[in-house]
Structure formats: structure tokens, C-alpha cells
C-alpha positions in Angstrom: -59.8 -18.4 34.4 -63.1 -19.0 32.6 -64.6 -16.0 34.4 -61.6 -13.7 34.2 -61.0 -14.2 30.5 -64.7 -14.2 29.7 -64.8 -17.6 28.0 -68.5 -17.6 27.7 -68.6 -20.6 25.6 -66.9 -22.9 28.1 -67.4 -24.1 31.7 -64.5 -25.1 33.9 -65.7 -28.8 33.6 -65.3 -28.6 29.9 -61.7 -27.8 30.0 -59.0 -30.5 30.2 -56.2 -29.4 32.6 -53.7 -30.5 29.9 -55.4 -28.6 27.1 -53.4 -25.8 25.5 -54.3 -22.4 26.8 -52.9 -20.5 23.8 -53.0 -21.8 20.3 -55.9 -24.1 21.0 -59.7 -23.7 20.8 -60.0 -20.7 23.2 -58.8 -18.1 20.8 -56.8 -16.2 23.3 -54.4 -13.3 22.5 -51.6 -11.3 24.1 -54.2 -9.1 26.0 -55.5 -12.4 27.6 -51.9 -13.3 28.5 -51.5 -10.0 30.3 -54.8 -10.7 32.1 -53.4 -14.1 33.3 -50.2 -12.5 34.5 -52.2 -9.8 36.4 -54.5 -12.5 37.9 -51.5 -14.6 39.0 -49.9 -11.5 40.6 -53.3 -10.3 42.3 -54.4 -13.7 43.5 -51.2 -15.3 44.4 -48.7 -12.4 44.8 -46.4 -14.0 42.3 -44.9 -11.7 39.7 -44.2 -13.0 36.2 -41.4 -10.9 34.8 -39.5 -13.4 32.5 -41.1 -14.0 29.2 -39.7 -17.5 28.9 -40.9 -18.5 32.3 -44.4 -17.1 31.6 -44.5 -18.8 28.2 -43.6 -22.2 29.8 -46.2 -21.6 32.5 -48.9 -20.9 30.0 -48.9 -24.1 28.2 -51.9 -25.6 30.0 -53.8 -25.4 33.4 -51.5 -28.0 34.9 -48.4 -26.2 33.8 -49.7 -22.9 35.2 -50.8 -24.7 38.5 -47.3 -26.2 38.8 -45.7 -22.8 38.3 -47.9 -21.2 41.0 -47.3 -24.1 43.4 -43.5 -24.0 42.9 -43.4 -20.3 43.6 -45.6 -20.5 46.7 -43.3 -23.2 48.1 -40.3 -20.9 47.6 
């Protein structure tokens, strides 16, 4: 995520897995949200079509990972 969103001021080690993805210190916007949706679809084959589902998944790294794991397990 650090590379894909060009978070040049951060390393993966500096980001807590429970830290807010949006509304926190990363200054991400709706274009970044679209990039995350795209990356999830490209890297994991998981479409994110429901806005409420995506919003819940985008709370933190942990919630995004849990979303991906749940979809991969079917």
C-alpha cells in the first residue's frame, strides 16, 4: 500500500496495522480509495462493488486484511 499510494513519507514498518487508513495522518482522498479498490481486485481477484462494504474494509490495514481473507475463504 505504501508503494501503490506513493506514501513517500512512510515505510511499512512505521504504520500500525490498526491505524486509520482514511481520516488519519496519510492525507488520502477518494482517488486513493479507488486505487485501493483497483489493487484489491488486481492482486486478489476480489471485486469491491458495495460502498458500505468497502468503507468498512478501509478502516485500517487489519480490517482490509480481514476483508480480503474472508473473501478468499469464500
